[in-house]
N, C-alpha and C positions, 0 to 999 in steps of 0.2 A: 767049224764054224756051218751050222745049218741053212739049208735053203730049199725053200720048195718051188716044185715046177709047174708053172701054170702057161701049157700052151708053149712050150718052148722059153717064157721070162722067167728069170731066175730072181725069187724071192728070198732075201734075206730075214733073218729074224734070229733072235736070243731068248733062252729061256733062263730064268731063276726060281729057284725055290721048287715048291711040291704044292700036291693036294688041288683043289678047285683052279680050272684054267680062269685067267683074269688075263683076255685079252687086248694089249692097246696101240691103238692108230696115231700117228703124230700126223702134226699141222705143215705145211709149208710154213717157214723154209727151212724148216728143222729135218731131223731124221729120229730114231727109236730115243735116242738119248735126250731127248728132250723132257720124256717119262725120269730121267736119272732118280729124281727124290723118290717118287712113285713106286720103281722100282725096289729100289732100296728098301722100303718100308712094306710094301705088300707083298714081297716074296717071301716075309717070312710066315705068313698065312695062306698063300696062293702060290700057284705054277704061272708066274707071270710071263706070257709069250708079247713082244714088244718088235712089233714088223719095223723094216723100212718100206716106203712108199718107192714106188717107179722114180727113177729120176735123183733119188737121195741115197744117202748112206751105200750101201753096198749091194743096195737092189740093183736091177740092170737099168740102166738110164735109155729108156725106150725113145727115139726120137721121131717115129713114124706114128700117125694117129691110130688111137684106141677109143673103146667104149668106156663108159662110166660102168658097166656093168662086168669087162674084164677086171677092174681096179677091184672090185666087189669078190671077183673070183679070185684075186690073189688073196685076197683074205681067207677065202674057203679052201684054196691049196694049203695054205699054212694050217688050217684045222684040220684038214684030214689028215696030213702028214702027223700032227699031232694027237691024232686020236679025240680032238676036240669034240665031244658031244652035250655039253653044258659049260654053263660057267658064268662070267661076268664079263661085258664088253664095254671098254673106253673108247672114245674116239674126241681127236681136238680139230676143231675148224675143218678142213678137207676130210679129215678122219672121220669127225663126227657126221660127217654127209655119209660116207660108206656106212659109219653103223645104223644111222639110220634105214639106210636100206636092205641091212642085213636084217634089221629087225621084222620090214615090212614082208622081206622074201621068203626070211628063216625064223619063223615065229617061236620055233621050238629050241632053238640053237642056244640062247643064253637066256638066262634067268631076271637080268637087270643090265641096263646101260646107265653108264656114266658119261657126258659130255661137258669138253671145255669148250668153251667158245660155240656153242650149239646153233644151229640155226639152221632150218631146215629149208629156209627160201634162197634163192640163187646170190649169190656174191654180188658187189657192185664193183669191187676191184679187179676183176678178172681181166678185161681189157688192156687194162693199163701195165698189168703184172706182164701180161704175154710179150707185150713191146717192150717192157723192160727188159725180161729176161733174154729176151732172141737178140738183143740189139745192144744192150751197155755191156759195159765190164762186168762179169759175173761177179768176183769177189766183192768191190765196193757197191754193187747194188745188191745184192744179198744182205748185206751189213746194214744198208739202211732201210731194206724191207724188214727184219729181224728189230729194229732199232724202233720202227713206227708202230709192231704190233705190241710192245712195253708201255707201261704207262709213262708219262712225261719224268724224263730224268732219270728211270731206273737204269738207264744204259751206260750211265754217267757215273755212277753208283761203284765200289769196289766190286760187290758180288755180280753186278750186272756186268761190269765188264770181264771179269771172270766168265760168269755163263756165256755170253756172245763169245767170248775167245775159243770156248770148247765147241758151242755150237755150228761156228764158222769155218773151225780147223780144217776141213776139206774141201773149201769151195773151189780150189785151182782143180780139183780133179771132176767136179762135176760138168755137167753139161747144160748151157742156157738154152738150147734149144729143145732139149729133153723134160725140162722144167715147165716150157714155155707148151709142150705140148699137153702136159700134166694139168695145166690150167685149162687148154683148151676141151679137156675131157668134161669138165664142168659146167661149161658153157651154157648148156638149157637144163640144170639137173635143177628142179624144183620139186620137193619133196613135201610140201606143205599139204597138199592135199592127198597123201598117202600117210602121213604118219600117224594119223587118230588110227590107223589098223594097229599100231602098237600096243600089246595089252601088258607087256612087264612093267616094272618100276622102272620110272625112268627118271634121273638127276640131270639137270642141265646147269653150269655153272661159268658164270661171266664175271669177267671183272669190272669196276666201275666205270673203266675209262675203255670198255671194248666196244668196239665199232659196231661188234654183232649183239651189242646187249638187248636191244627191242626185237630183233630178230629170236634172239632165245627166250626171251618174254612172250613172244606171241606163240613160238614153238611149243613152249611147257604148256600152254593154254588150250594147243590141241590136242594134248595126248592125257588119256583120261587117269592115269596114274603118274603122272610126270610134277617133280617137284623142282621149283628153280629159286637159286641163289646166287646172291651177289658177292664177289668179296671187294672192299673198298681198299682203294691206293693200287689199284693191279689194273691190269691189260688183257688182251686177247690171250696171251700168256702166262694166266694166272697160276699156273703150276710151276713157274718157275720162279716169278716174283712173290709167292706166297704160299710156297708148298705146306706149309705148318695148318695154314686156315682150309686150304683144299682137301687134304690127308683127311683131316677133320671132319670134315661134311663128308665125304666118301664113307668113312668109318660109321657115322650117325646114320647114313644113309641105308646101309648094310645091316647095319644092326636092327633097324627097325624090319626091316623085309626078311630077318634072320638068315642073313647071307653073309655074315661076317664069323668064319670058325676061329675056335681058341687055339691058340699056341699048341704043336702036339708035341 
């Protein structure tokens, strides 16, 4: 199991496929497995590298305060270990924030960005989430958090129940304090005045029921080469709710910018 070291923090990641790197950064309250459909599909064309962020999966559960820049460096540590010097970057929710910052600070590292629930503005739910994760019983609190990110009723479908069980199966091994610390790290992160510096093609996708929809639309308007798309009947985690539509949007975007390699 590969780990990258960032100043003593062990960052877990998985690699699938070969070719151009396609780095994927997940959302709260998930780990890299939220990209399960995309890993399966895009690993036929790319070398997919999917990380676990601090507090989730097999990455260290850091409970002491750290900076947003340290989260960015977690990704850089993985890229350096995997000799990534070009490729595609995808981020979902908090992963989207990190991806935007990477685009600003490392403009030559990736040739395109794809965002799920993309929003460069400060989130509105951080304070409540910090209180919840630090004080509530973690497994039921995390389950309710996940449910709220799906479109209404999705969690009650057969597929919604199955996907939720996969995402949540490791809840008893997580640290509420570590997840609260992760949310704290995003407290004052507002990248809306920086993202206009991103010059590579950007795709931002939101579900119609996503609370970040307006922020995603506003963010797309700030970036010269940005495209915004909406997926009907989906919420913040539209890549799980309608993976076929999301993958189609990604393929079309990458084809238009001549970044989708044929099968070798």
